[in-house]
C-alpha positions, -999 to 999 in steps of 0.1 A, spaced: -150 155 198 -116 170 193 -111 202 173 -99 196 138 -63 203 129 -73 216 95 -104 223 75 -106 234 39 -118 270 32 -152 271 16 -136 282 -16 -111 253 -16 -138 228 -9 -161 242 -36 -132 240 -61 -124 203 -54 -131 175 -77 -151 157 -50 -175 186 -47 -179 188 -85 -187 150 -85 -212 155 -56 -231 182 -75 -231 162 -107 -244 131 -90 -272 150 -72 -283 167 -105 -281 135 -126 -302 115 -102 -325 142 -88 -312 138 -53 -304 161 -24 -268 151 -15 -259 179 8 -225 167 19 -200 139 16 -218 117 41 -250 119 21 -230 112 -11 -214 81 5 -248 69 18 -261 70 -17 -230 53 -31 -236 22 -9 -274 24 -9 -276 24 -47 -244 7 -58 -254 1 -94 -264 37 -99 -232 49 -82 -207 27 -100 -223 32 -133 -224 70 -129 -188 70 -116 -175 52 -147 -193 77 -169 -181 107 -149 -145 96 -150 -148 88 -187 -136 52 -185 -126 45 -221 -152 18 -230 -148 6 -266 -179 -16 -262 -206 -5 -237 -214 -28 -208 -247 -46 -205 -250 -40 -168 -229 -26 -139 -225 -58 -118 -238 -93 -116 -260 -105 -87 -235 -132 -78 -220 -130 -42 -183 -124 -35 -160 -137 -50 -181 -145 -81 -193 -109 -87 -186 -97 -122 -185 -60 -132 -195 -41 -163 -200 -73 -183 -199 -68 -221 -178 -37 -217 -143 -36 -231 -115 -12 -225 -78 -8 -224 -59 1 -192 -29 10 -212 -49 34 -234 -64 50 -203 -29 58 -190 -13 68 -223 -43 87 -237 -61 100 -206 -93 121 -208 -83 157 -213 -50 144 -224 -22 169 -224 0 177 -254 20 146 -264 51 166 -255 40 172 -219 58 152 -192 43 119 -183 71 106 -161 99 122 -141 124 94 -131 149 100 -104 175 79 -86 195 87 -55 226 87 -77 214 119 -92 201 106 -125 171 125 -138 150 116 -169 118 131 -182 96 111 -206 68 129 -224 36 111 -232 48 106 -267 82 91 -256 65 68 -231 41 56 -258 70 49 -281 89 30 -254 58 9 -248 56 1 -285 93 -9 -285 87 -32 -255 57 -48 -271 78 -56 -302 103 -74 -280 76 -92 -261 60 -105 -293 94 -118 -304 94 -138 -272 60 -152 -280 42 -133 -253 4 -129 -259 -29 -124 -242 -32 -143 -210 6 -150 -206 24 -140 -174 54 -117 -175 73 -111 -142 97 -82 -133 123 -83 -105 126 -46 -110 136 -12 -97 113 17 -99 124 30 -133 105 40 -164 113 7 -181 93 -12 -155 63 11 -161 66 7 -198 67 -31 -193 34 -30 -173 17 -9 -200 31 -31 -228 18 -62 -212 -16 -46 -206 -18 -34 -242 -12 -70 -254 -35 -86 -228 -6 -102 -209 -6 -103 -171 22 -85 -152 37 -91 -118 66 -74 -101 88 -77 -70 115 -53 -58 152 -63 -64 159 -63 -27 140 -95 -25 161 -127 -23 158 -153 -50 138 -176 -28 113 -149 -19 108 -138 -55 106 -174 -67 79 -182 -41 58 -156 -59 67 -160 -95 68 -198 -97 31 -198 -91 26 -180 -124 47 -201 -148 58 -169 -165 66 -166 -202 94 -141 -196 115 -127 -167 128 -91 -166 153 -83 -139 173 -53 -125 209 -65 -121 222 -36 -101 208 -7 -81 217 20 -56 204 24 -21 217 43 9 248 54 -10 258 18 -18 257 -2 -50 239 -36 -49 248 -62 -75 218 -84 -81 230 -103 -112 236 -135 -92 202 -133 -76 186 -127 -110 204 -157 -125 193 -180 -96 157 -167 -100 158 -176 -137 170 -211 -128 141 -214 -104 117 -204 -132 129 -231 -155 153 -211 -176 126 -188 -189 136 -162 -215 151 -133 -195 159 -96 -201 182 -74 -181 166 -41 -172 189 -10 -173 196 11 -143 209 47 -148 246 52 -140 254 15 -135 272 -4 -163 263 -39 -151 269 -68 -175 239 -90 -181 243 -125 -166 244 -156 -188 211 -164 -203 199 -127 -201 193 -105 -232 204 -69 -228 176 -43 -228 186 -25 -260 189 -58 -278 155 -69 -266 137 -37 -278 120 -36 -312 110 -7 -334 89 21 -320 57 36 -333 21 32 -322 16 7 -293 -10 -20 -295 -38 -10 -270 -61 -40 -271 -97 -35 -258 -104 -64 -234 -132 -73 -211 -135 -51 -180 -126 -81 -157 -96 -92 -178 -66 -98 -156 -42 -69 -154 -16 -79 -128 -9 -103 -100 -1 -89 -65 12 -110 -37 5 -111 1 36 -108 23 40 -145 27 53 -143 63 27 -169 76 28 -193 46 31 -193 8 23 -158 -6 -13 -155 -19 -12 -146 -56 -40 -122 -61 -53 -117 -97 -66 -81 -102 -88 -70 -130 -79 -42 -154 -112 -23 -152 -114 -27 -114 -80 -13 -108 -85 16 -132 -119 27 -119 -108 23 -82 -76 42 -87 -92 70 -107 -119 74 -80 -93 75 -52 -68 98 -70 -91 121 -88 -119 125 -62 -104 116 -28 -69 130 -35 -81 158 -58 -55 150 -85 -61 170 -116 -46 172 -152 -12 187 -150 -6 178 -113 26 161 -102 23 130 -80 52 116 -60 47 85 -39 77 69 -23 74 32 -31 91 2 -46 77 -22 -73 71 -47 -46 43 -27 -29 8 -20 -42 14 17 -39 35 15 -70 5 2 -90 -16 30 -74 10 56 -82 13 49 -119 -25 50 -124 -22 87 -118 -14 89 -155 -51 82 -161 -57 116 -144 -34 133 -169 -9 139 -141 29 136 -142 41 107 -120 75 109 -102 93 76 -100 121 77 -74 144 48 -68 167 48 -38 166 56 -1 143 83 12 171 92 36 200 96 13 220 118 12 198 133 40 165 127 58 147 154 37 156 142 3 120 136 -7 110 171 3 139 185 -17 125 166 -47 90 179 -40 103 215 -41 123 209 -73 96 193 -92 66 212 -79 49 182 -65 12 186 -58 5 152 -41 33 139 -18 28 103 -7 48 86 20 46 62 50 37 68 86 70 54 95 89 80 75 69 109 91 73 94 126 110 91 120 113 127 109 93 138 140 116 119 163 147 134 146 133 169 150 133 176 112 117 207 99 110 203 62 86 232 60 114 256 71 140 243 46 119 238 15 93 257 -6 63 233 -4 38 258 -17 29 235 -46 19 206 -23 -19 205 -18 -22 169 -4 0 147 17 -10 110 19 3 85 45 -1 48 46 17 15 55 7 17 92 -15 40 112 -3 76 115 -4 86 151 -21 118 164 14 131 171 23 123 135 -7 144 123 3 173 145 39 171 132 28 175 96 7 206 104 33 221 127 66 214 108 57 204 72 29 226 60 0 241 80 -23 244 50 -24 210 34 -49 182 31 -33 154 52 -50 122 41 -41 90 61 -52 62 38 -57 25 45 -66 -5 23 -44 -32 11 -27 -54 -16 -58 -76 -14 -80 -49 -30 -52 -28 -46 -69 2 -32 -84 18 -1 -112 10 22 -109 44 39 -91 76 30 -91 113 27 -120 136 17 -108 171 5 -141 188 16 -139 176 52 -119 186 83 -89 166 94 -88 153 130 -56 140 147 -51 103 144 -83 97 122 -88 86 87 -115 109 74 -141 86 59 -148 53 41 -142 56 4 -171 62 -20 -189 29 -27 -172 11 2 -198 -3 26 -175 -2 56 -184 -14 91 -168 -25 123 -182 -59 135 -180 -75 169 -173 -112 172 -210 -120 168 -211 -101 135 -230 -70 148 -220 -35 137 -204 -14 165 -195 23 167 -173 40 193 -155 8 201 -130 -14 182 -143 -40 158 -133 -61 128 -130 -41 95 -155 -55 71 -169 -46 37 -205 -57 33 -207 -53 -5 -185 -63 -34 -159 -38 -48 -147 -38 -84 -111 -40 -72 -115 -71 -51 -94 -99 -66 -109 -118 -95 -94 -149 -80 -63 -164 -64 -38 -183 -86 -41 -220 -80 -75 -217 -63 -100 -228 -90 -128 -234 -66 -122 -202 -46 -117 -222 -14 -86 -203 -3 -102 -170 -13 -133 -177 8 -112 -190 38 -90 -159 36 -117 -132 34 -153 -145 36 -153 -173 63 -156 -153 95 -188 -135 84 -204 -154 55 -209 -131 25 -190 -103 41 -153 -94 34 -133 -95 66 -100 -77 61 -81 -85 93 -78 -50 107 -93 -36 140 -110 -2 135 -132 22 154 -156 48 141 -152 80 160 -177 107 171 -165 130 143 -173 103 117 -137 93 111 -120 60 116 -91 50 138 -71 19 129 -61 -1 160 -38 -25 142 -41 -60 128 -69 -80 145 -47 -111 145 -22 -92 166 -48 -79 191 -38 -80 227 -60 -100 251 -47 -96 287 -72 -108 313 -96 -118 285 -101 -81 275 -95 -74 238 -75 -43 231 -57 -29 201 -20 -22 199 -25 14 185 -35 26 220 -1 16 233 17 33 204 -3 65 209 5 66 246 42 63 238 42 96 220 47 111 255 81 94 256 104 111 231 132 85 236 110 59 219 113 61 181 91 31 174 76 1 191 57 -32 188 34 -46 214 25 -82 213 8 -108 236 28 -136 253 6 -166 262 9 -176 299 -8 -200 322 -22 -235 315 -38 -242 281 -76 -243 282 -76 -260 248 -51 -268 221 -31 -236 214 -54 -215 237 -37 -202 268 -55 -192 300 -42 -156 297 -16 -135 281 7 -107 291 18 -77 271 54 -75 258 67 -42 244 97 -40 221 111 -5 217 136 11 194 152 41 211 169 72 198 206 68 190 226 70 222 196 62 245 194 30 265 165 14 284 174 24 320 151 15 349 140 51 350 131 52 313 113 19 316 92 33 345 83 63 324 73 41 295 50 21 318 36 53 334 29 68 300 10 38 288 -10 36 321 -19 72 319 -25 74 281 -42 40 276 -52 19 307 -36 -3 333 -44 -33 311 -22 -19 284 9 -17 307 35 -42 295 48 -70 317 81 -70 298 98 -41 280 128 -50 257 151 -26 239 159 -38 204 180 -24 175 152 -26 150 117 -40 143 111 -65 116 93 -51 86 79 -64 53 97 -52 22 70 -26 18 79 -12 52 50 -25 73 58 -35 109 53 -73 115 34 -76 148 23 -112 141 59 -123 134 71 -107 166 43 -124 185 54 -157 172 90 -151 183 81 -140 219 60 -171 222 89 -194 212 78 -199 176 96 -193 143 88 -171 114 82 -189 81 97 -175 49 121 -151 67 135 -141 34 105 -119 28 115 -98 58 134 -66 48 157 -68 79 159 -104 90 186 -96 115 159 -81 136 142 -115 139 174 -131 152 179 -104 179 143 -106 191 143 -144 192 174 -144 213 163 -117 237 128 -132 241 143 -167 248 165 -152 275 135 -135 292 115 -168 290 144 -187 305 147 -163 334 110 -165 340 111 -203 340 140 -202 364 121 -180 388 91 -203 385 113 -233 395 
């Protein structure tokens, strides 16, 4: 077992919200819950007692009390807190221990330098004005409203306005193309479209009026409203109502109390392997899950300031705005995290006294590769927690944070997904942090690693599964009335058990290591290995900024689509000015052999200018595997940098052609 990089002092652990919850649960139920692991064991061993107590402890604003905590129906038919009614919008606008109405609810920033602060009272008034406009459009309970939107307060107000009326919200980022956005929104037959018609990113202005107009056409000419963007005077396209003309009178917003499982919003899968799944998430499930993760696992308290770098096309935006339910101030930043310089986000953290700083592993790895030292340049004394997600944070990434960002901080690598709009595993503020490990499964999450026969394994990689229902699992998929696609996507591999599609390993310290997507697992010589081992080994090669390892099928087919063997291909992005010389390639192979195993050593190493990523920044291993095997990527418009696909396809084809020539 490795020595931890950080452990909370006894005083800090004792003062945490997680510790207060542990003590309260033990006292309420007459239990001896000595530590987090005992608390977690109780949470999955007595799920009805746990979830019921959690809802009371976090003061979920039930207007009508529930008859029971959950139904006995198996996934995906499980229903939660039946009979209970509440308002997600009320929980965010009138949180427990609510601050003074003049206290800041939102700090909104753009890379152009615009800065706005909305108090709870001002946000509430804006929500009321949006609701008046929605009602004029005929929007009511159960209707869908879609937003092609930047990360600005108006988008947040639109979500809360829809929730207060019982309408269902869905969003995508304005860097999506019209086809990619339409592939999502068309499934919903929305009653109204809201669209950002211009935004700033990386020092450039992007005009999206034409894209918004095409999207409206694809949606059948639905009523449309142009969302404002600070500092840009963009004219609304034909068929769009200007924002100010859309708004109605202010006052008190409508905060309808609805069933716990009432739909709140629809999130979408990436859509790179087919039509995006439209996942319907329940209001109570999202609220309870996010409150648990933010208040307990991330120790967010009233008056805290929460910054998470995200767009409205990623579930982390939905997670971020729920911090209002903790009576915290949320920071909405729209723009590039690297403009005008790499440490812009840390500059904002200093200026606004951020307490929870959320980012991606890619961002931290990039800073480490560039030799950035944010802890030396900025006063980060307010930051208690740093969270990282999007892809696994490497051991070197962990060490970088403690050495060059802040030595006394709770670094919480978190992992979950759009599918559950939350986390399976995340940080625990009372436990030590080990390099490369997520600290523990979340409370109430019956997490396990399964082998192919469905047996739990520890100390070796296995499929990430959840053996019990969670309140944030999707209510349903749009267009899937019999739940066939739902079951095929999540419940078919191990009947009655949720299979998420990640490969994980439980460590000796009790933490979890993510080895990558299980559908991107390497299988050279019939031995199943995860890609994360390759990436960790590459930390010894400073020239490599990022990489993707995939399997290329070789040899005769044993069955349809099943090759006799596969070889490992490694695609690398190098530091500016570096090239893949024979000497560097040899060092790459040696580092992987020494740091992982001979089986991990790639047969082919290719230098590329960039790796394809989803619009939420996740590396697309499955897409790269398709390309190196001669296939094509469906729905390439959902890729943030499609030029990377063309480069990889061309270079992979050239290697295959050379190999075929040698074979002849």
